[in-house]
All heavy atoms as an XYZ file, in Angstrom:
827
protein
N     -74.424     98.932    -53.914
C     -74.105     97.521    -54.077
C     -74.743     96.735    -52.937
O     -74.502     97.042    -51.770
C     -72.574     97.378    -54.041
C     -72.080     95.994    -54.217
S     -71.594     95.827    -55.924
C     -72.332     94.349    -56.408
N     -75.542     95.711    -53.236
C     -76.134     94.913    -52.154
C     -75.061     94.078    -51.456
O     -74.054     93.722    -52.071
C     -77.142     94.015    -52.883
C     -76.657     93.950    -54.285
C     -75.953     95.260    -54.550
N     -75.268     93.790    -50.192
C     -74.264     92.980    -49.489
C     -74.183     91.576    -50.095
O     -75.162     91.083    -50.660
C     -74.778     92.935    -48.048
C     -76.219     93.267    -48.127
C     -76.408     94.128    -49.349
N     -73.023     90.931    -49.994
C     -72.893     89.590    -50.563
C     -73.766     88.585    -49.821
O     -74.104     88.771    -48.661
C     -71.411     89.260    -50.399
C     -70.898     90.191    -49.374
C     -71.793     91.387    -49.383
N     -74.123     87.539    -50.523
C     -74.882     86.446    -49.929
C     -74.089     85.912    -48.728
O     -72.888     85.643    -48.853
C     -75.053     85.352    -50.992
C     -75.952     84.224    -50.548
O     -75.976     83.922    -49.332
O     -76.618     83.632    -51.406
N     -74.721     85.751    -47.579
C     -74.000     85.269    -46.391
C     -73.318     83.916    -46.612
O     -72.302     83.631    -45.989
C     -75.086     85.156    -45.320
C     -76.184     86.030    -45.776
C     -76.106     86.084    -47.269
N     -73.839     83.113    -47.515
C     -73.215     81.810    -47.781
C     -71.811     81.988    -48.349
O     -70.904     81.212    -48.031
C     -74.072     80.978    -48.733
C     -75.393     80.541    -48.092
C     -76.250     79.848    -49.087
N     -76.668     80.831    -50.088
C     -77.437     80.546    -51.129
N     -77.861     79.321    -51.335
N     -77.776     81.485    -51.980
N     -71.625     83.016    -49.175
C     -70.298     83.270    -49.732
C     -69.331     83.744    -48.646
O     -68.168     83.357    -48.611
C     -70.361     84.284    -50.878
C     -71.157     83.806    -52.044
C     -72.170     84.586    -52.567
C     -70.900     82.578    -52.630
C     -72.908     84.156    -53.652
C     -71.635     82.131    -53.715
C     -72.640     82.927    -54.219
N     -69.836     84.602    -47.767
C     -69.009     85.090    -46.668
C     -68.611     83.940    -45.755
O     -67.457     83.827    -45.332
C     -69.769     86.177    -45.879
O     -70.046     87.260    -46.762
C     -68.958     86.684    -44.706
N     -69.563     83.034    -45.461
C     -69.249     81.899    -44.596
C     -68.298     80.920    -45.287
O     -67.411     80.343    -44.645
C     -70.530     81.208    -44.157
C     -71.302     82.031    -43.130
S     -72.740     81.178    -42.499
C     -73.993     81.809    -43.620
N     -68.443     80.742    -46.590
C     -67.512     79.877    -47.332
C     -66.106     80.474    -47.307
O     -65.116     79.753    -47.139
C     -67.992     79.692    -48.766
N     -66.021     81.789    -47.450
C     -64.728     82.462    -47.381
C     -64.109     82.278    -45.993
O     -62.912     82.052    -45.859
C     -64.897     83.949    -47.716
C     -63.578     84.655    -47.886
O     -62.605     84.093    -48.361
N     -63.544     85.919    -47.492
N     -64.952     82.347    -44.972
C     -64.475     82.154    -43.611
C     -63.969     80.725    -43.402
O     -62.938     80.503    -42.765
C     -65.629     82.438    -42.652
C     -65.207     82.868    -41.281
C     -66.412     83.350    -40.507
O     -66.719     84.551    -40.594
O     -67.044     82.514    -39.830
N     -64.668     79.736    -43.942
C     -64.218     78.343    -43.831
C     -62.882     78.147    -44.539
O     -62.015     77.397    -44.066
C     -65.269     77.386    -44.394
C     -66.469     77.226    -43.496
C     -67.375     76.107    -43.966
N     -67.884     76.291    -45.307
C     -68.984     76.978    -45.632
N     -69.683     77.576    -44.663
N     -69.382     77.069    -46.866
N     -62.701     78.816    -45.663
C     -61.424     78.730    -46.369
C     -60.310     79.329    -45.512
O     -59.219     78.767    -45.413
C     -61.514     79.443    -47.729
O     -62.572     78.851    -48.486
C     -60.215     79.335    -48.499
N     -60.587     80.459    -44.884
C     -59.599     81.064    -43.988
C     -59.252     80.108    -42.846
O     -58.083     79.951    -42.491
C     -60.135     82.383    -43.426
C     -59.307     82.934    -42.303
C     -58.019     83.397    -42.536
C     -59.795     82.976    -41.014
C     -57.238     83.894    -41.502
C     -59.024     83.468    -39.976
C     -57.750     83.926    -40.226
N     -60.249     79.442    -42.288
C     -59.983     78.492    -41.210
C     -59.147     77.315    -41.702
O     -58.311     76.786    -40.962
C     -61.301     78.014    -40.594
C     -62.066     79.089    -39.824
C     -63.436     78.557    -39.393
C     -61.273     79.585    -38.633
N     -59.327     76.907    -42.951
C     -58.501     75.840    -43.521
C     -57.048     76.297    -43.620
O     -56.119     75.537    -43.318
C     -59.029     75.418    -44.882
N     -56.832     77.531    -44.051
C     -55.468     78.083    -44.104
C     -54.871     78.088    -42.691
O     -53.701     77.759    -42.493
C     -55.486     79.505    -44.645
C     -55.593     79.618    -46.121
C     -56.742     79.736    -46.847
C     -54.528     79.653    -47.068
N     -56.450     79.830    -48.175
C     -55.090     79.792    -48.347
C     -53.146     79.584    -46.957
C     -54.333     79.855    -49.498
C     -52.378     79.656    -48.106
C     -52.975     79.781    -49.354
N     -55.676     78.463    -41.708
C     -55.201     78.537    -40.330
C     -54.846     77.151    -39.801
O     -53.805     76.975    -39.161
C     -56.270     79.196    -39.436
O     -56.563     80.496    -39.957
C     -55.799     79.332    -38.005
N     -55.691     76.161    -40.072
C     -55.379     74.789    -39.635
C     -54.089     74.293    -40.274
O     -53.260     73.650    -39.616
C     -56.519     73.844    -40.001
C     -57.711     73.927    -39.099
C     -58.684     72.797    -39.382
N     -59.133     72.750    -40.761
C     -60.178     73.402    -41.251
N     -60.889     74.188    -40.449
N     -60.527     73.287    -42.506
N     -53.907     74.596    -41.551
C     -52.688     74.167    -42.237
C     -51.472     74.866    -41.638
O     -50.422     74.238    -41.437
C     -52.812     74.456    -43.744
O     -53.995     73.818    -44.234
C     -51.612     73.938    -44.501
N     -51.601     76.147    -41.344
C     -50.500     76.887    -40.727
C     -50.139     76.276    -39.374
O     -48.954     76.062    -39.071
C     -50.876     78.363    -40.560
N     -51.145     75.965    -38.569
C     -50.886     75.348    -37.267
C     -50.242     73.971    -37.420
O     -49.378     73.595    -36.624
C     -52.185     75.229    -36.475
C     -52.737     76.538    -35.917
C     -54.120     76.319    -35.330
C     -51.798     77.124    -34.885
N     -50.634     73.218    -38.452
C     -50.031     71.906    -38.687
C     -48.546     72.040    -39.032
O     -47.719     71.246    -38.558
C     -50.773     71.175    -39.800
N     -48.191     73.035    -39.837
C     -46.782     73.258    -40.169
C     -45.988     73.647    -38.924
O     -44.876     73.161    -38.705
C     -46.621     74.331    -41.243
C     -46.788     73.823    -42.628
C     -47.879     74.192    -43.386
C     -45.866     72.959    -43.187
C     -48.045     73.717    -44.669
C     -46.012     72.478    -44.468
C     -47.113     72.851    -45.223
N     -46.548     74.513    -38.108
C     -45.856     74.927    -36.892
C     -45.689     73.735    -35.950
O     -44.602     73.498    -35.409
C     -46.610     76.092    -36.216
C     -46.530     77.336    -37.108
C     -46.055     76.372    -34.824
C     -47.456     78.459    -36.694
N     -46.749     72.958    -35.768
C     -46.672     71.775    -34.906
C     -45.677     70.758    -35.463
O     -44.921     70.131    -34.704
C     -48.054     71.140    -34.756
N     -45.663     70.593    -36.782
C     -44.698     69.678    -37.402
C     -43.274     70.127    -37.169
O     -42.388     69.311    -36.873
N     -43.020     71.420    -37.285
C     -41.687     71.946    -37.023
C     -41.265     71.743    -35.580
O     -40.128     71.355    -35.301
N     -42.194     71.967    -34.659
C     -41.878     71.732    -33.249
C     -41.641     70.250    -32.978
O     -40.742     69.891    -32.208
C     -43.010     72.261    -32.367
C     -43.166     73.781    -32.339
C     -44.436     74.167    -31.586
C     -41.952     74.434    -31.717
N     -42.428     69.382    -33.605
C     -42.247     67.939    -33.425
C     -40.889     67.487    -33.948
O     -40.205     66.680    -33.303
C     -43.371     67.185    -34.130
N     -40.501     67.990    -35.099
C     -39.191     67.638    -35.658
C     -38.090     68.038    -34.680
O     -37.175     67.260    -34.394
C     -38.974     68.306    -37.033
C     -37.514     68.281    -37.445
C     -39.839     67.630    -38.086
N     -38.186     69.237    -34.145
C     -37.157     69.732    -33.227
C     -37.085     68.870    -31.962
O     -36.011     68.590    -31.452
C     -37.418     71.193    -32.865
C     -36.530     71.758    -31.783
C     -35.037     71.602    -32.035
O     -34.608     71.618    -33.205
O     -34.301     71.447    -31.050
N     -38.226     68.441    -31.470
C     -38.249     67.699    -30.214
C     -38.013     66.193    -30.378
O     -37.467     65.556    -29.487
C     -39.597     67.911    -29.510
C     -39.812     69.330    -29.060
C     -38.784     69.752    -28.027
O     -38.559     69.058    -27.044
N     -38.144     70.898    -28.250
N     -38.420     65.623    -31.506
C     -38.461     64.165    -31.618
C     -37.432     63.552    -32.560
O     -37.171     62.348    -32.469
C     -39.864     63.723    -32.055
C     -41.006     64.186    -31.140
C     -42.348     63.817    -31.740
C     -40.849     63.615    -29.747
N     -36.892     64.311    -33.483
C     -35.939     63.755    -34.442
C     -34.618     63.451    -33.736
O     -34.094     64.279    -33.004
C     -35.721     64.740    -35.592
C     -35.122     64.181    -36.873
C     -36.065     63.167    -37.500
C     -34.853     65.301    -37.854
N     -34.111     62.246    -33.959
C     -32.878     61.817    -33.305
C     -31.699     62.012    -34.258
O     -31.226     61.082    -34.896
C     -32.999     60.350    -32.890
C     -31.816     59.893    -32.057
O     -31.173     60.749    -31.420
O     -31.541     58.683    -32.054
N     -31.262     63.252    -34.347
C     -30.143     63.601    -35.212
C     -29.459     64.841    -34.633
O     -29.822     65.298    -33.558
C     -30.627     63.824    -36.664
O     -29.503     64.017    -37.519
C     -31.562     64.979    -36.783
N     -28.525     65.383    -35.355
C     -27.793     66.543    -34.829
C     -28.709     67.768    -34.721
O     -29.718     67.869    -35.397
C     -26.605     66.872    -35.736
O     -27.054     67.434    -36.949
N     -28.315     68.664    -33.870
C     -29.094     69.903    -33.666
C     -29.211     70.683    -34.966
O     -30.268     71.212    -35.290
C     -28.405     70.744    -32.583
C     -29.036     72.093    -32.369
C     -29.628     72.170    -31.000
N     -30.107     73.516    -30.730
C     -31.402     73.799    -30.635
N     -32.291     72.861    -30.768
N     -31.781     75.021    -30.385
N     -28.130     70.745    -35.726
C     -28.142     71.480    -36.994
C     -29.158     70.878    -37.957
O     -29.926     71.602    -38.593
C     -26.740     71.470    -37.633
O     -25.813     72.026    -36.707
C     -26.719     72.256    -38.919
N     -29.187     69.557    -38.052
C     -30.131     68.895    -38.944
C     -31.571     69.160    -38.516
O     -32.443     69.418    -39.348
C     -29.889     67.384    -38.967
O     -28.631     67.102    -39.505
N     -31.808     69.093    -37.208
C     -33.166     69.357    -36.713
C     -33.587     70.787    -37.044
O     -34.719     71.024    -37.467
C     -33.233     69.116    -35.210
C     -33.174     67.652    -34.837
C     -33.565     67.399    -33.396
N     -33.039     68.334    -32.430
C     -31.946     68.151    -31.701
N     -31.221     67.068    -31.849
N     -31.570     69.060    -30.819
N     -32.672     71.729    -36.858
C     -33.010     73.120    -37.151
C     -33.224     73.351    -38.646
O     -34.080     74.156    -39.035
C     -31.921     74.056    -36.624
C     -31.860     74.212    -35.106
C     -30.669     75.060    -34.703
C     -33.145     74.791    -34.562
N     -32.458     72.657    -39.480
C     -32.627     72.804    -40.932
C     -34.011     72.367    -41.397
O     -34.518     72.855    -42.408
C     -31.562     72.000    -41.682
C     -30.175     72.620    -41.725
C     -29.177     71.641    -42.344
C     -30.194     73.927    -42.500
N     -34.607     71.438    -40.674
C     -35.948     70.977    -41.042
C     -37.023     71.755    -40.286
O     -38.027     72.180    -40.871
C     -36.095     69.460    -40.773
C     -37.518     69.004    -41.035
C     -35.119     68.678    -41.636
N     -36.819     71.969    -38.991
C     -37.882     72.559    -38.178
C     -38.098     74.049    -38.429
O     -39.246     74.503    -38.489
C     -37.625     72.313    -36.694
O     -36.454     72.959    -36.265
N     -37.037     74.808    -38.584
C     -37.193     76.259    -38.754
C     -37.983     76.607    -40.024
O     -38.922     77.407    -39.963
C     -35.824     76.981    -38.704
C     -35.940     78.420    -39.144
C     -35.248     76.901    -37.290
N     -37.667     75.996    -41.189
C     -38.485     76.324    -42.365
C     -39.961     75.948    -42.192
O     -40.843     76.674    -42.657
C     -37.850     75.511    -43.493
C     -36.456     75.270    -43.060
C     -36.513     75.170    -41.572
N     -40.236     74.842    -41.506
C     -41.630     74.464    -41.285
C     -42.355     75.483    -40.412
O     -43.495     75.867    -40.701
C     -41.708     73.075    -40.639
C     -41.376     71.894    -41.532
C     -41.306     70.613    -40.710
C     -42.370     71.760    -42.662
N     -41.701     75.934    -39.367
C     -42.323     76.915    -38.477
C     -42.517     78.250    -39.190
O     -43.579     78.875    -39.095
C     -41.489     77.069    -37.189
C     -41.542     75.761    -36.385
C     -41.964     78.249    -36.353
C     -40.549     75.682    -35.245
N     -41.508     78.679    -39.935
C     -41.622     79.937    -40.690
C     -42.722     79.827    -41.740
O     -43.536     80.746    -41.909
C     -40.263     80.315    -41.328
C     -40.410     81.448    -42.316
C     -39.262     80.680    -40.247
N     -42.782     78.691    -42.436
C     -43.826     78.485    -43.435
C     -45.207     78.530    -42.793
O     -46.142     79.109    -43.350
C     -43.613     77.158    -44.163
C     -44.585     76.835    -45.287
C     -44.505     77.885    -46.385
C     -44.281     75.458    -45.850
N     -45.335     77.942    -41.609
C     -46.614     78.011    -40.894
C     -47.010     79.450    -40.588
O     -48.162     79.839    -40.769
N     -46.057     80.244    -40.134
C     -46.345     81.652    -39.866
C     -46.743     82.408    -41.126
O     -47.702     83.181    -41.127
N     -46.022     82.143    -42.213
C     -46.357     82.798    -43.488
C     -47.743     82.398    -43.977
O     -48.491     83.229    -44.494
C     -45.317     82.449    -44.553
C     -43.939     83.078    -44.403
C     -42.984     82.516    -45.452
C     -44.030     84.589    -44.520
N     -48.081     81.129    -43.804
C     -49.401     80.677    -44.244
C     -50.520     81.322    -43.441
O     -51.579     81.635    -43.982
C     -49.499     79.161    -44.154
C     -48.742     78.476    -45.256
S     -49.163     76.752    -45.378
C     -50.857     76.862    -45.888
N     -50.284     81.508    -42.150
C     -51.291     82.183    -41.335
C     -51.540     83.600    -41.816
O     -52.687     84.033    -41.960
N     -50.470     84.304    -42.102
C     -50.591     85.684    -42.593
C     -51.211     85.702    -44.000
O     -52.110     86.499    -44.286
C     -49.213     86.389    -42.586
C     -49.271     87.724    -43.290
C     -48.716     86.551    -41.160
N     -50.748     84.810    -44.876
C     -51.279     84.755    -46.237
C     -52.763     84.400    -46.234
O     -53.542     84.929    -47.042
C     -50.500     83.743    -47.077
N     -53.171     83.510    -45.323
C     -54.586     83.154    -45.217
C     -55.437     84.358    -44.841
O     -56.526     84.561    -45.383
N     -54.936     85.171    -43.919
C     -55.671     86.380    -43.544
C     -55.768     87.343    -44.725
O     -56.836     87.885    -45.009
C     -55.027     87.086    -42.343
C     -55.687     88.415    -42.083
C     -56.918     88.469    -41.451
C     -55.118     89.597    -42.537
C     -57.567     89.673    -41.251
C     -55.752     90.809    -42.350
C     -56.972     90.844    -41.703
O     -57.618     92.045    -41.532
N     -54.629     87.570    -45.395
C     -54.648     88.491    -46.545
C     -55.636     88.008    -47.598
O     -56.358     88.814    -48.188
C     -53.270     88.620    -47.162
C     -52.299     89.441    -46.374
C     -52.579     90.361    -45.399
C     -50.882     89.414    -46.487
N     -51.431     90.897    -44.906
C     -50.369     90.339    -45.553
C     -50.000     88.708    -47.284
C     -49.010     90.561    -45.415
C     -48.641     88.927    -47.130
C     -48.165     89.850    -46.206
N     -55.642     86.720    -47.868
C     -56.553     86.165    -48.874
C     -58.004     86.343    -48.441
O     -58.860     86.707    -49.237
C     -56.214     84.685    -49.094
C     -57.074     84.005    -50.097
C     -56.762     84.496    -51.480
N     -57.589     83.779    -52.442
C     -57.790     84.163    -53.665
N     -57.203     85.235    -54.130
N     -58.562     83.477    -54.461
N     -58.277     86.064    -47.171
C     -59.631     86.228    -46.654
C     -60.075     87.687    -46.793
O     -61.162     87.969    -47.283
C     -59.683     85.807    -45.184
C     -60.973     86.161    -44.530
C     -62.161     85.480    -44.624
C     -61.233     87.303    -43.710
N     -63.126     86.130    -43.904
C     -62.584     87.262    -43.327
C     -60.443     88.357    -43.260
C     -63.164     88.226    -42.513
C     -61.028     89.311    -42.460
C     -62.380     89.250    -42.092
N     -59.219     88.626    -46.389
C     -59.567     90.044    -46.441
C     -59.793     90.500    -47.881
O     -60.756     91.209    -48.179
C     -58.423     90.856    -45.797
C     -58.613     92.350    -45.771
C     -59.535     92.803    -44.646
N     -60.899     92.875    -45.134
C     -61.984     92.745    -44.390
N     -61.906     92.529    -43.106
N     -63.195     92.820    -44.897
N     -58.907     90.093    -48.801
C     -59.057     90.481    -50.204
C     -60.341     89.920    -50.793
O     -61.043     90.612    -51.546
C     -57.849     90.008    -51.012
N     -60.674     88.684    -50.442
C     -61.911     88.079    -50.957
C     -63.140     88.766    -50.392
O     -64.110     89.015    -51.110
C     -61.944     86.581    -50.616
O     -60.881     85.912    -51.250
N     -63.110     89.080    -49.104
C     -64.231     89.795    -48.488
C     -64.443     91.151    -49.156
O     -65.567     91.524    -49.498
C     -63.987     90.002    -46.985
C     -64.263     88.810    -46.139
C     -65.721     88.416    -46.112
O     -66.587     89.238    -45.764
O     -65.990     87.256    -46.466
N     -63.356     91.891    -49.338
C     -63.454     93.205    -49.965
C     -63.985     93.095    -51.391
O     -64.830     93.890    -51.808
C     -62.098     93.918    -49.957
C     -61.656     94.316    -48.554
O     -62.504     94.328    -47.631
O     -60.449     94.591    -48.386
N     -63.490     92.114    -52.147
C     -63.948     91.941    -53.527
C     -65.431     91.612    -53.571
O     -66.172     92.146    -54.410
C     -63.132     90.847    -54.215
N     -65.888     90.737    -52.674
C     -67.319     90.390    -52.667
C     -68.179     91.599    -52.305
O     -69.221     91.833    -52.917
C     -67.582     89.250    -51.681
C     -67.104     87.909    -52.174
S     -67.646     86.518    -51.164
C     -66.807     86.818    -49.618
N     -67.736     92.386    -51.338
C     -68.507     93.559    -50.921
C     -68.571     94.615    -52.019
O     -69.556     95.330    -52.133
C     -67.920     94.158    -49.657
C     -68.195     93.329    -48.433
C     -67.545     93.918    -47.205
C     -67.795     93.015    -46.011
N     -67.057     93.438    -44.832
N     -67.499     94.696    -52.830
C     -67.442     95.708    -53.882
C     -67.916     95.187    -55.228
O     -67.934     95.927    -56.210
C     -66.005     96.236    -53.995
C     -65.549     96.958    -52.730
C     -64.049     97.219    -52.715
O     -63.379     96.969    -53.754
O     -63.557     97.670    -51.669
N     -68.267     93.902    -55.292
C     -68.752     93.329    -56.540
C     -67.664     93.085    -57.573
O     -67.940     92.988    -58.766
N     -66.423     92.992    -57.141
C     -65.303     92.730    -58.053
C     -65.027     91.236    -58.113
O     -65.356     90.508    -57.180
C     -64.029     93.424    -57.549
C     -64.041     94.915    -57.583
C     -62.693     95.499    -57.135
N     -62.510     95.366    -55.695
C     -61.588     94.606    -55.100
N     -60.751     93.890    -55.815
N     -61.483     94.559    -53.784
N     -64.366     90.780    -59.174
C     -63.939     89.376    -59.203
C     -62.861     89.132    -58.142
O     -62.077     90.022    -57.819
C     -63.351     89.175    -60.606
C     -63.598     90.430    -61.354
C     -64.061     91.489    -60.406
N     -62.859     87.921    -57.623
C     -61.840     87.546    -56.636
C     -60.600     87.120    -57.397
O     -60.650     86.244    -58.249
C     -62.355     86.422    -55.725
C     -63.551     86.932    -54.921
C     -61.257     85.922    -54.800
C     -64.257     85.872    -54.131
N     -59.477     87.758    -57.094
C     -58.234     87.481    -57.800
C     -57.666     86.103    -57.473
O     -58.006     85.481    -56.472
N     -56.775     85.662    -58.328
C     -56.128     84.367    -58.144
C     -55.030     84.477    -57.089
O     -54.268     85.438    -57.066
C     -55.521     83.922    -59.481
C     -54.888     82.563    -59.442
C     -54.357     82.155    -60.801
O     -54.999     82.454    -61.815
O     -53.271     81.550    -60.835
N     -54.929     83.474    -56.235
C     -53.905     83.449    -55.195
C     -52.621     82.843    -55.749
O     -52.647     81.851    -56.475
C     -54.389     82.611    -54.008
O     -53.362     82.473    -53.057
N     -51.490     83.427    -55.376
C     -50.186     82.897    -55.763
C     -49.632     81.941    -54.700
O     -48.608     81.300    -54.923
C     -49.199     84.053    -55.985
C     -49.608     84.988    -57.107
C     -49.757     84.270    -58.432
O     -48.896     83.499    -58.832
N     -50.865     84.515    -59.108
N     -50.312     81.850    -53.565
C     -49.808     81.026    -52.467
C     -49.699     79.540    -52.831
O     -48.709     78.908    -52.449
C     -50.686     81.221    -51.232
C     -50.044     80.723    -49.987
S     -48.497     81.596    -49.667
C     -48.147     81.102    -48.035
N     -50.637     78.926    -53.549
C     -50.453     77.510    -53.902
C     -49.176     77.257    -54.710
O     -48.479     76.264    -54.476
C     -51.700     77.174    -54.721
C     -52.738     78.094    -54.179
C     -51.986     79.380    -53.901
N     -48.843     78.138    -55.616
C     -47.610     77.995    -56.395
C     -46.384     78.112    -55.481
O     -45.442     77.331    -55.581
C     -47.558     79.057    -57.495
C     -46.333     78.952    -58.383
C     -46.347     79.966    -59.511
N     -47.463     79.658    -60.415
C     -48.345     80.553    -60.846
N     -48.234     81.812    -60.488
N     -49.309     80.221    -61.647
N     -46.421     79.070    -54.579
C     -45.335     79.248    -53.621
C     -45.182     78.005    -52.744
O     -44.073     77.511    -52.534
C     -45.602     80.488    -52.753
C     -44.666     80.648    -51.598
C     -43.361     81.064    -51.801
C     -45.092     80.383    -50.303
C     -42.486     81.208    -50.731
C     -44.231     80.524    -49.239
C     -42.923     80.935    -49.453
N     -46.305     77.492    -52.234
C     -46.260     76.306    -51.378
C     -45.715     75.097    -52.120
O     -44.948     74.312    -51.564
C     -47.646     75.990    -50.835
C     -48.153     76.902    -49.735
C     -49.582     76.541    -49.367
C     -47.252     76.832    -48.526
N     -46.108     74.929    -53.371
C     -45.596     73.800    -54.161
C     -44.072     73.879    -54.280
O     -43.380     72.869    -54.121
C     -46.245     73.786    -55.541
N     -43.549     75.057    -54.524
C     -42.100     75.226    -54.601
C     -41.418     74.937    -53.283
O     -40.376     74.267    -53.237
N     -42.005     75.400    -52.191
C     -41.432     75.153    -50.865
C     -41.476     73.663    -50.546
O     -40.525     73.103    -49.985
C     -42.156     75.979    -49.784
C     -41.748     75.552    -48.392
C     -41.871     77.461    -49.983
N     -42.564     72.973    -50.911
C     -42.661     71.533    -50.667
C     -41.570     70.778    -51.398
O     -40.985     69.840    -50.853
C     -44.020     70.990    -51.099
C     -45.150     71.410    -50.208
C     -46.421     71.540    -50.721
C     -44.954     71.676    -48.865
C     -47.475     71.923    -49.913
C     -45.999     72.069    -48.053
C     -47.259     72.189    -48.573
N     -41.279     71.186    -52.614
C     -40.202     70.531    -53.368
C     -38.877     70.724    -52.643
O     -38.107     69.770    -52.454
C     -40.134     71.075    -54.819
C     -38.860     70.634    -55.515
C     -41.360     70.634    -55.605
N     -38.603     71.938    -52.202
C     -37.347     72.203    -51.480
C     -37.275     71.431    -50.161
O     -36.230     70.871    -49.817
C     -37.190     73.699    -51.223
C     -37.004     74.574    -52.462
C     -36.982     76.050    -52.067
C     -35.748     74.190    -53.215
N     -38.383     71.395    -49.423
C     -38.406     70.645    -48.173
C     -38.217     69.153    -48.414
O     -37.528     68.470    -47.651
C     -39.708     70.893    -47.417
C     -39.839     72.243    -46.724
C     -41.250     72.426    -46.179
C     -38.820     72.389    -45.617
N     -38.833     68.631    -49.467
C     -38.686     67.212    -49.786
C     -37.239     66.877    -50.141
O     -36.698     65.861    -49.697
C     -39.621     66.828    -50.927
N     -36.612     67.738    -50.913
C     -35.204     67.521    -51.265
C     -34.341     67.581    -50.001
O     -33.473     66.728    -49.787
C     -34.732     68.549    -52.316
C     -35.410     68.274    -53.659
C     -33.212     68.526    -52.462
C     -35.226     69.384    -54.678
N     -34.590     68.557    -49.150
C     -33.842     68.669    -47.898
C     -34.048     67.458    -47.000
O     -33.094     66.939    -46.407
N     -35.281     66.987    -46.895
C     -35.563     65.802    -46.077
C     -34.871     64.573    -46.650
O     -34.323     63.753    -45.907
C     -37.059     65.576    -45.989
N     -34.876     64.462    -47.975
C     -34.207     63.329    -48.623
C     -32.701     63.350    -48.339
O     -32.109     62.315    -48.009
C     -34.469     63.367    -50.129
C     -33.915     62.207    -50.945
C     -34.522     60.895    -50.478
C     -34.207     62.429    -52.416
N     -32.105     64.513    -48.412
C     -30.674     64.639    -48.116
C     -30.403     64.240    -46.667
O     -29.457     63.504    -46.382
C     -30.176     66.076    -48.394
C     -28.797     66.327    -47.815
C     -30.193     66.356    -49.896
N     -31.246     64.693    -45.730
C     -31.042     64.338    -44.333
C     -31.195     62.843    -44.097
O     -30.436     62.242    -43.330
C     -32.024     65.101    -43.451
C     -31.740     66.576    -43.266
C     -32.855     67.235    -42.472
C     -30.412     66.779    -42.561
N     -32.154     62.209    -44.756
C     -32.357     60.768    -44.597
C     -31.144     60.004    -45.130
O     -30.651     59.076    -44.487
C     -33.649     60.320    -45.317
C     -33.719     58.812    -45.444
C     -34.860     60.842    -44.577
N     -30.660     60.395    -46.292
C     -29.518     59.721    -46.879
C     -28.279     59.909    -45.999
O     -27.528     58.964    -45.728
C     -29.253     60.227    -48.323
C     -27.917     59.742    -48.845
C     -30.379     59.790    -49.244
N     -28.058     61.127    -45.522
C     -26.901     61.414    -44.669
C     -26.985     60.679    -43.326
O     -25.965     60.213    -42.823
C     -26.775     62.920    -44.423
C     -26.276     63.684    -45.608
C     -24.884     63.258    -46.031
O     -24.003     63.103    -45.161
O     -24.667     63.088    -47.248
N     -28.168     60.581    -42.750
C     -28.280     59.925    -41.453
C     -28.182     58.406    -41.552
O     -27.901     57.738    -40.558
C     -29.593     60.309    -40.765
O     -30.684     59.746    -41.463
N     -28.365     57.836    -42.742
C     -28.288     56.387    -42.889
C     -26.862     55.920    -43.181
O     -26.612     54.733    -43.272
C     -29.228     55.922    -44.009
O     -28.798     56.431    -45.256
N     -25.930     56.814    -43.327
C     -24.527     56.442    -43.590
C     -23.852     55.929    -42.361
O     -24.004     56.234    -41.281
C     -23.752     57.631    -44.154
C     -24.132     57.911    -45.566
C     -23.270     59.018    -46.075
N     -23.611     59.273    -47.477
C     -22.931     60.051    -48.246
N     -21.882     60.689    -47.804
N     -23.283     60.249    -49.477
């Protein structure tokens, strides 16, 4: 099997870096919520901990996706579909609902 075109490998690497930037943004957002939100400690933790955990999961998922894509390209197999976007969409809905509840509760 000939090696994959370097452009594909570099595109895969850029995608991995995008996953990494997004993971870092979630972690930074969670830390910002913990430090800057003016509400109870419990409320801050309810928002910040899931963001930080999600950032960590995204970093790991980005690596797994990068590795699977690299292996598939080297072996000439099709690159499988990622389930992470579906997972993230579900988590975003839950986070949005949680944030909405906190906003409503803090405005009372």
